[in-house]
N, C-alpha and C positions, 0 to 999 in steps of 0.2 A: 517389315520396317525395323531398321536397326535404331536403338534408342541409346541416348548418353548414360542413363541411369535406369536401375530397375526401380528405384524408389527416390522420389524426391520428397523431402519433408520442408515445409513452409513454416517457419517459427522456430527460433532456438530457445524457447523456455523449457521449463521441465518436462512437458509433454514432448516437445520436438526433440530434445535431446535423448529421452527415452526411446522413441519411435526409431530415430536414425541408428541408435546403438543396437537396438533389437534387430533391425533390418541387416545391418553389418554383421552382426553375430550369426545371423541365419544364411549368410553367404551371399546376401543381395549387394549389388553395387548402389551405394546411397550417396545422396546429396542433401546437404542441410543448408537452407537459405534463412538468413536472419538480416532484417534491415538495420539493426542498431548493434547489440551486444549479446552475446551468449549468457543465458542464465534466466532471462525473463523475469516475470512479476515477482517470483517467489525470492530470488536472489537479490534483486535490486531495490524492490519497494514493496515487499509483501512480507511472507513469513519470517524470513532472516532478519531483517532490520526492525520489523516490529516486535519480534520476541527478544532481540537484544535490548530495545529501549524498556520493554515490560520487565526484564530482568533488573536492569538499573532501577527502574521504578520501584520494584518490589524491595530492592535493597534499601533505598531511600525510605521506604515506609517502614522497614524494620528498624532503621537506624533512628527514626523519629520515635519509635516506641521502645527504644532500648531500656527504659525505666521499668517497663512490664517484666523484663527478664532479669531484674535484680542488677542491672548494669548502670548504677548511678542514679542520681536524681533525674526528675523531669527536666527537659530542657530542649531548646530547638537544636537543629542541626542544618548546616549549610549544604545545599546542592549545587555544584558547578554545573548548570546545564550545557554550556558549551563543550566541557569535556565529555559529558555523556553523549552527546551528537557526535563528537569525534570518535568515541569508542564504537557507536553504531556503524559508523562509516568504516572503520577499522574491520569490524565484523564482516560488512559487505565485501570488501576487498579480500578478506581471508577465503569467504566462500567462493567468490568468483575465481580465485586462483586454482580451484580444484577442476575446473573445466575450461582451460585455455584451448584455443584453436588448435594449436599443435598436437594436443592429445588426440583429437578426433582425426585430424589429417593423417597421424601415424597409424590409425587402425584402418585407414582406408577411406574415410568418409570425407568427401568433398566439401568444405565448408565456403559459402558464397554470401558476401554481404552486400545487401541492395534491396530494393522493394521490386518484388516480381509482378508481372501481369500477365494473365493467361491469353495465349493467342488461340488455342483450342483445347480439346480434352486431353491432348498428349503433349502439349508444349507450353511453355511460357518464355516471357522475355525479362531479363534482369541485368542492368547495366549494359544495355543495348546487345546482349548476348543471348542467343536461343538455347534453351535446355529442353530436352525431350526426356519423358520417363514413362515407364509401362504403369507407374501409380503414382498418385500425389497423395501425400497425407497433410491436411491442412491443420496446423497447431498455433493458429495465430493469436490465441490469448483473448485478452479483454481490456478494456480501459475504463477509467471511472465515468460514470455518467454525471454530467453536469446539468442540472435541472434548469429549464428556461424561465429564470426568476428574473423579474426587472431589476437592473442595476447590478446583477450578479458578477457579470464580465467586467465591470468598471472598478471592482475593488481588487485588491491583491489577495485572492482566495488561495488555498492550499488543497491539494488532494494526497492521497497516499503516494502518488508519484513524484512528488517534489516535497514533502514535509520533512524527509529525511536529509535533504540537502542544507536544511536552516543550519547556520553557523551557531545560533542561539535560539532559544525558545522565546515566544511571545508571552507578555505578562498574563493575557487573557485570551480566550479563544471560543468562538461559537462553532459547535460540531452541527451540522445539518444532517440528521439521520441516526436513529437510535438502534441500528443493527448491530451485528458481532463486532465489524471492524469499528464502527464509530464508538461503540461502548468500550472496547479494550483500549483504543487510543486514547479516549478520554479519561479513564482512569490511570492509564500510565503517565500522561501528561499532567493530570492533577496531582499525582504524587511527587512529581518532578517540581512542583510549584506553580503550575499554570491555573489561572481561574477559569472552569470550564463552564459553558452552558450547552446542554444537549436540546436541539429543537427536533421534535419527532411528530409527524402528521398523525400517526396511529394513537390510538387512546393509552397505548404504554409501549415502552421500550422492549426490545426483543419480542416483537409481536409474534413472530413465527415459532418461538419456543414455548416450552410449558409455562403457563401462567403463574403458577406458584413459585417456580423456579426464578422467572424473570423477576418476580416481586421482590424475592429474597435479594437478588443482586440489585435491585433499583434502590432498596432500602441501604444497602452497603454503600452505594455511590453517594447517596444523599448524605450519609452519615460522614463520608469522606469529603464533604463540601461541594459535590458536584451538584449543579442546578439542572433540573430536569423539567422541561417543558413539553409534556406529552399532549397529545389532541391539538396542537397548535401548528399551524400552516404559515411558513414564511412567504410573504407575498412582494417584498421589495427590500433591496439592499442599497446602501449609499454610503460614501466615505466622506468624513469631515474631520477636519484638524487631526489626521493621523488615526482616526478610530473608524472601525466599520460598524454599521449600524444596520440591524435587522428589524423590519417591520413585520408583524405578525397579522394574521387575518383579523383578530379582534382588536387590531391598532395598538397592542402593547408594542414597546420598543426596547430592544436589547442593544447594548453597546460593548464592543471588544476590540482588542488591539487587531486581531486577525480572524479568519473564518476558515473552516475546513469542510469540504464536501465529501 
């Protein structure tokens, strides 16, 4: 059987870009299939934008503590959150510019945009076109898990896939989940002036990490003004007068402008 490609890679994120480049470098005829845009999670709503936001947040934190370094008397400092978010989007575009389609096409890697569907073990269909390959590498990545909590889908919630699209930051935010992503975003947004409440089902945040280290980080977050509700389960959400309300299992209630999953 004659194949269109030696290797077809599904997914144009970090893993897919690397796999297609390696296959091409080893002399294989490669095809890269992506449904939306090259770069994946890391470029568009993962590592790059989050670290850009955290860097701005770190600078804002140091600015507020300038007096500790002998730089004038204690006093407030203003943070223009809209400019911070604009900076984050500029970083995204700068990183994305490093892997345009033309670069891969010039190397001999065929780039196809669309959602593929397998026909059999050696062929798939994308955009009504059949593509055959000796081997397929699936690098489709992941997406945020939105828990099946009553009322959650009726409120204007955020995830890591859309939070960096905000033109301005909300005054307050409920963060559902105290894992690494939830904690780092909570601290970053708090340092930029957002009032944060973290709701975590486990008895502590960062429950997969070393207990003593997690406790040090929890104390730091609390000292920075972040509310941590560990051992609490969110059972219901509703919206009223522009605010999002979270009802906990013990009937406690939190209200904030927005919510992040």
